[in-house]
C-alpha positions in Angstrom: 63.9 62.2 -14.3 64.5 60.9 -10.8 65.0 63.4 -8.0 66.8 62.7 -4.7 64.7 63.5 -1.7 66.0 64.3 1.7 64.9 60.8 2.9 66.9 59.2 0.0 70.0 61.2 1.0 69.6 60.5 4.6 69.2 56.8 4.0 72.3 56.8 1.8 74.3 58.6 4.5 72.9 56.2 7.2 73.8 53.2 5.0 77.3 54.4 4.5 77.6 55.0 8.2 76.5 51.4 8.9 78.9 50.0 6.3 81.8 51.9 7.9 80.9 50.5 11.3 80.6 47.0 9.9 84.1 47.4 8.3 85.5 48.7 11.6 83.9 45.8 13.5 85.2 43.3 11.0 88.7 44.7 11.4 88.6 44.4 15.1 87.2 40.8 14.8 90.1 39.8 12.5 92.5 41.0 15.2 90.7 38.9 17.8 90.6 35.9 15.6 94.3 36.2 14.9 95.0 36.3 18.6 92.7 33.2 19.2 90.4 35.3 21.5 87.1 34.8 19.7 85.0 31.8 18.9 84.1 31.6 15.2 80.8 29.8 15.9 79.6 32.4 18.3 80.7 35.1 15.9 78.8 33.4 13.1 75.6 33.3 15.2 76.0 37.0 16.0 76.3 38.0 12.3 73.4 35.7 11.3 71.2 37.7 13.7 72.6 41.0 12.4 72.1 40.1 8.8 68.5 39.0 9.4 67.8 42.4 10.9 69.0 44.3 7.8 66.3 45.5 5.4 65.8 43.0 2.6 66.0 45.3 -0.3 68.2 46.1 -3.3 70.3 48.6 -1.4 71.5 46.0 1.1 71.7 43.0 -1.2 75.4 43.3 -1.9 76.3 43.9 1.7 74.2 40.9 2.8 75.8 38.6 0.2 79.3 39.7 1.2 78.6 39.1 4.9 77.1 35.7 4.2 80.2 34.7 2.2 82.4 36.0 5.1 80.3 34.0 7.5 80.7 30.9 5.3 84.5 31.5 5.5 84.3 31.6 9.3 82.4 28.3 9.4 84.8 26.7 6.9 87.9 27.9 8.8 89.1 30.1 5.9 92.5 31.7 6.1 92.7 35.2 7.5 93.7 36.7 4.1 90.6 35.3 2.5 88.4 36.7 5.3 90.1 40.1 5.1 89.3 40.2 1.3 85.6 40.2 2.3 86.3 43.2 4.6 87.4 45.3 1.6 84.3 44.3 -0.4 82.2 45.6 2.5 84.1 48.9 2.5 83.5 49.3 -1.2 79.8 48.4 -0.7 79.8 45.0 -2.5 81.5 43.3 -5.4 82.4 45.4 -8.4 81.9 42.7 -10.9 
């Protein structure tokens, strides 16, 4: 039987906090993109650095994959609706299927 330690609970709360901040940041970014106020290449470089600093473990795998796909959309000039779809995947913590 697996027990949840205080460290596990703290890590889960911290990770949820980080996901919430990422989703909020992405929402702000989408607004700036729509207004033509942000450079997609510089944004991609920022998120590349951010993703590389995330722990490379099973807990962050889904988030890292979603952010990588979102970055690919930035580089490819994807439509805003497609990019926003990735935002909701981040909020849910990754793909559900």
